[in-house]
Structure formats: structure tokens, C-alpha cells
Backbone as CSV, one residue per row, in Angstrom:
resi,resn,N_x,N_y,N_z,CA_x,CA_y,CA_z,C_x,C_y,C_z
1,MET,-48.944,63.128,47.813,-48.719,64.531,46.567,-48.452,65.868,48.005
2,SER,-48.402,66.956,46.885,-47.862,68.218,47.367,-49.405,68.900,47.653
3,LYS,-50.174,68.710,47.184,-51.631,69.422,47.259,-52.452,69.155,46.489
4,ILE,-53.644,68.728,46.958,-54.361,68.102,45.915,-55.442,68.904,45.373
5,THR,-55.517,70.191,45.650,-55.906,70.949,44.693,-55.363,72.306,44.235
6,GLY,-53.866,71.899,44.687,-53.075,73.208,43.889,-53.232,73.381,42.583
7,PHE,-53.643,72.273,41.359,-54.030,72.821,39.765,-55.056,73.625,39.947
8,LEU,-55.811,73.399,41.549,-57.314,74.723,40.922,-57.013,75.931,41.818
9,ASP,-55.860,75.628,42.369,-55.791,76.988,43.471,-54.835,77.968,42.644
10,GLN,-53.709,77.423,41.904,-52.581,77.857,41.831,-52.476,78.313,40.369
11,PRO,-52.514,79.430,39.513,-52.633,79.729,38.346,-51.060,79.437,37.933
12,ARG,-51.126,79.016,36.456,-49.847,78.587,35.748,-49.491,80.049,35.768
13,ILE,-47.845,79.677,36.102,-46.688,80.884,35.259,-46.142,80.708,34.275
14,LYS,-46.134,81.891,33.237,-45.924,82.035,32.073,-44.483,81.669,31.850
15,ASP,-43.738,81.484,31.382,-42.305,81.968,30.987,-42.508,82.684,30.635
16,GLN,-40.852,83.430,31.377,-40.584,84.667,31.048,-39.359,85.008,30.928
17,TYR,-39.217,86.120,29.839,-38.313,86.202,28.947,-37.410,87.311,28.602
18,ALA,-35.816,87.061,28.431,-35.000,88.522,29.128,-35.458,89.271,27.711
19,PRO,-35.223,90.801,27.757,-35.589,91.425,26.732,-34.738,91.115,25.252
20,VAL,-35.612,91.361,24.024,-34.955,90.823,23.292,-33.343,91.691,22.794
21,ASP,-33.686,92.938,22.815,-32.684,93.958,22.815,-31.221,93.111,23.476
22,ALA,-31.306,92.733,24.472,-29.915,92.316,25.303,-29.853,90.524,25.257
23,ARG,-30.699,90.113,24.337,-30.474,88.797,24.119,-29.500,88.660,23.217
24,LEU,-29.636,89.699,22.073,-29.034,89.857,21.013,-27.407,90.499,20.966
25,ARG,-27.613,90.638,22.554,-25.842,90.794,22.943,-25.124,89.587,22.909
26,HIS,-25.489,88.379,23.518,-24.914,87.340,24.147,-25.387,85.838,23.665
27,TYR,-24.789,84.374,23.442,-25.373,83.778,23.987,-26.444,83.190,25.327
28,HIS,-26.263,83.725,26.108,-26.450,83.174,27.383,-27.573,82.709,27.262
29,GLU,-28.240,82.352,28.807,-29.538,81.945,28.907,-30.288,83.676,28.922
30,PHE,-31.516,82.796,28.117,-32.281,83.676,27.753,-33.873,83.604,28.306
31,LEU,-33.909,82.628,29.014,-35.388,82.478,30.276,-35.172,82.960,31.336
32,ILE,-36.076,83.500,31.546,-36.239,83.900,33.569,-36.347,82.999,34.343
33,PRO,-35.322,82.265,34.951,-35.732,81.435,35.966,-36.718,81.709,36.882
34,LEU,-37.762,80.840,37.944,-38.355,81.359,38.687,-37.731,81.113,39.597
35,ASP,-37.989,81.787,40.821,-37.291,81.902,42.498,-37.694,80.542,42.754
36,SER,-37.213,79.606,44.504,-37.841,78.898,44.681,-39.073,79.166,45.039
37,GLY,-39.556,80.018,45.465,-40.604,80.080,45.773,-41.702,79.516,44.992
38,ALA,-41.787,80.422,44.076,-42.888,80.657,42.551,-42.095,79.104,42.472
39,ALA,-41.065,78.700,42.371,-40.897,76.949,41.802,-42.065,76.287,42.478
40,LYS,-42.145,76.518,44.148,-42.450,75.424,44.602,-44.181,75.270,44.408
41,LEU,-44.459,76.576,44.294,-46.336,76.858,44.294,-46.488,76.365,42.838
42,GLN,-45.431,76.305,41.698,-45.761,76.242,40.484,-45.800,74.031,40.667
43,ALA,-45.314,73.914,41.520,-45.124,72.341,41.421,-46.211,71.684,42.282
44,THR,-47.561,72.738,42.782,-48.125,72.018,43.239,-49.827,72.021,42.556
45,ARG,-49.137,72.560,41.526,-50.003,72.133,40.372,-50.281,70.532,39.865
46,CYS,-49.175,69.871,40.006,-49.014,68.478,39.919,-50.117,67.660,40.344
47,MET,-51.092,67.067,39.552,-52.183,66.493,40.356,-52.269,65.028,40.850
48,ASP,-52.721,64.641,41.563,-52.687,63.615,42.488,-53.937,62.728,41.216
49,CYS,-53.356,62.031,40.168,-54.599,61.270,39.337,-54.268,60.429,39.524
50,GLY,-53.749,59.636,40.442,-53.952,57.999,40.156,-52.727,57.074,38.948
51,ILE,-53.005,57.820,37.982,-52.590,57.519,36.847,-51.958,58.275,36.244
52,PRO,-50.586,58.450,36.713,-49.663,59.937,35.923,-49.337,59.487,34.559
53,PHE,-50.076,60.405,34.023,-49.833,60.014,32.321,-48.829,60.426,32.046
54,CYS,-48.004,61.991,33.186,-46.910,62.165,32.599,-45.854,61.106,32.425
55,ASN,-45.851,59.941,33.473,-44.609,58.725,33.676,-44.721,58.342,32.687
56,ASN,-46.146,57.260,31.872,-46.543,56.883,30.666,-45.863,57.373,29.744
57,GLY,-46.219,58.784,29.027,-45.718,59.231,28.002,-44.180,59.576,28.021
58,CYS,-43.629,59.874,29.097,-42.414,60.579,28.889,-41.796,59.797,28.257
59,PRO,-40.512,59.804,27.371,-39.836,59.091,26.892,-38.483,58.810,27.373
60,VAL,-38.102,59.559,28.443,-37.073,59.123,29.068,-37.436,58.860,30.698
61,GLY,-39.021,58.858,31.124,-39.485,57.819,31.975,-39.470,58.782,33.436
62,ASN,-39.165,60.010,32.879,-38.929,61.156,34.306,-40.233,61.057,35.360
63,ILE,-40.114,60.708,36.620,-40.665,60.458,37.529,-41.431,61.867,38.176
64,ILE,-42.566,62.384,37.317,-43.089,63.847,37.548,-43.184,64.263,38.741
65,PRO,-44.646,63.052,38.904,-44.818,63.756,40.310,-44.463,63.583,41.859
66,ASP,-42.920,62.489,41.360,-42.689,62.486,42.626,-41.464,63.605,42.713
67,PHE,-41.212,64.183,41.653,-39.967,65.103,41.242,-40.870,66.553,41.989
68,ASN,-42.110,67.052,41.540,-42.620,68.181,41.660,-43.077,68.022,43.339
69,ASN,-43.296,66.605,43.952,-43.800,66.692,45.289,-42.305,67.241,46.034
70,LEU,-41.004,66.668,45.737,-40.023,66.764,46.226,-39.921,68.490,46.185
71,VAL,-39.791,69.187,44.952,-39.778,70.491,44.716,-40.526,71.221,46.118
72,TYR,-41.642,71.196,46.337,-43.040,71.454,46.714,-42.527,71.449,48.258
73,GLN,-41.617,69.842,48.766,-41.308,69.798,50.044,-40.208,71.072,50.414
74,ASP,-39.449,71.445,49.199,-38.137,72.273,48.900,-36.879,71.619,49.244
75,ASP,-36.951,70.090,48.547,-35.883,69.172,48.919,-35.427,69.014,47.430
76,TRP,-34.340,70.201,47.389,-34.039,69.636,46.260,-33.238,68.779,45.351
77,ARG,-32.511,68.500,46.187,-30.948,67.473,46.372,-31.671,66.492,46.085
78,SER,-33.220,65.473,46.732,-33.833,64.549,46.268,-34.348,64.900,44.670
79,ALA,-34.888,65.883,44.534,-35.989,65.786,43.323,-34.359,66.211,42.174
80,LEU,-33.744,66.715,42.596,-32.778,66.365,41.170,-32.099,65.031,40.884
81,ASP,-32.068,63.967,42.555,-31.692,62.447,42.009,-32.533,62.001,41.512
82,THR,-34.362,62.161,42.104,-35.245,61.527,41.156,-34.893,61.350,39.761
83,LEU,-34.319,62.942,39.261,-34.593,62.900,37.872,-33.255,62.588,37.493
84,HIS,-32.486,62.364,37.678,-31.113,61.379,38.101,-31.544,60.079,37.381
85,SER,-32.652,59.575,38.033,-32.644,57.878,38.568,-33.078,57.207,37.240
86,THR,-33.603,58.250,36.125,-34.389,57.585,35.021,-33.646,58.724,33.578
87,ASN,-32.872,59.945,34.179,-32.575,60.602,33.051,-31.099,61.048,33.085
88,ASN,-29.873,61.112,32.481,-29.240,61.961,33.016,-28.684,63.188,32.729
89,PHE,-29.391,63.641,31.701,-29.525,64.851,31.622,-30.923,65.554,31.466
90,PRO,-30.990,66.013,32.425,-32.401,66.815,32.893,-32.464,68.331,32.899
91,GLU,-30.978,68.516,32.808,-30.954,69.694,32.145,-30.856,70.406,30.775
92,PHE,-31.145,69.290,30.070,-31.136,69.052,28.178,-32.993,68.923,28.159
93,THR,-33.355,67.633,28.698,-34.288,67.636,28.408,-35.498,68.002,28.784
94,GLY,-35.495,69.216,30.143,-36.175,69.400,30.819,-36.084,71.111,29.832
95,ARG,-35.617,71.115,28.986,-36.009,72.684,27.890,-37.352,72.649,27.403
96,ILE,-37.368,71.486,26.564,-38.760,70.925,25.495,-39.874,70.289,26.385
97,CYS,-39.521,69.836,28.015,-41.009,68.791,28.545,-41.800,70.091,29.646
98,PRO,-42.919,70.466,29.367,-43.287,71.080,29.820,-43.820,70.524,31.881
99,ALA,-43.270,69.014,31.491,-43.816,68.685,33.270,-43.498,68.886,34.415
100,PRO,-41.660,68.748,34.655,-41.383,69.336,35.512,-41.674,70.684,36.219
101,ALA,-41.974,71.129,37.298,-41.438,72.495,37.840,-40.371,73.322,37.332
102,ARG,-40.423,74.143,36.670,-39.260,75.040,36.147,-37.934,75.017,37.376
103,LEU,-36.905,74.771,37.321,-35.874,74.705,38.544,-35.857,76.475,38.452
104,PRO,-35.529,76.745,39.896,-35.284,78.240,39.830,-33.214,78.128,39.334
105,ALA,-32.717,79.509,39.101,-31.759,79.684,38.958,-30.629,79.333,40.329
106,PRO,-29.513,78.650,40.113,-28.665,77.982,40.725,-27.832,79.447,41.888
């Protein structure tokens, strides 16, 4: 795992949104993505719990601890491949799932 004490050491970063007046002018993304450094820090919050309930409870079977570990290691290609191994559309399901570290903007 990425960092065993990451959950205790790293506070959760709450979602940041574009201002409402800007969002009213277009239909583009309104959630401000994390940069890769912040995403890596958030990935450390995944605990090495031994029995990852996030795997058992995920309806599409995402392998969240492995994904977060790969994000922490800055191996974005393998992280994406890990998500695609169980889910053809992680960019959609990731919108409603809080488990994966939020991906940075491309």
C-alpha cells in the first residue's frame, strides 16, 4: 500500500467547484480537478485495511486500493488499466463514487 498512516496524516480535500455565475454560461465541467500532486496525497488516504470493503461493496468491482496505490506511485497508465479491468466507464461511475482518488485534469 501507499502509506499506512496516510489516512491519519493527510486531511481530506473537499471538492472545489467553479463559481456559479461562470457555470451558468456553459455546460462544461464544473468540478475543479486536483493536480497530480494533490491526487497523490489523497491516494495515501486509502488504508491498508486487510479486508477492503470498498472492493466488496463496489457494484462494478473496482479495485480501489490497487488503483490508489498506483496513483500514489505516479503510475497513471497502470491506474487507469486497473480501473478498466473491472469497469469500462470509470469516468462516468467515478463521478458518483468517492473511493478513487480524484484524477487530475488531462
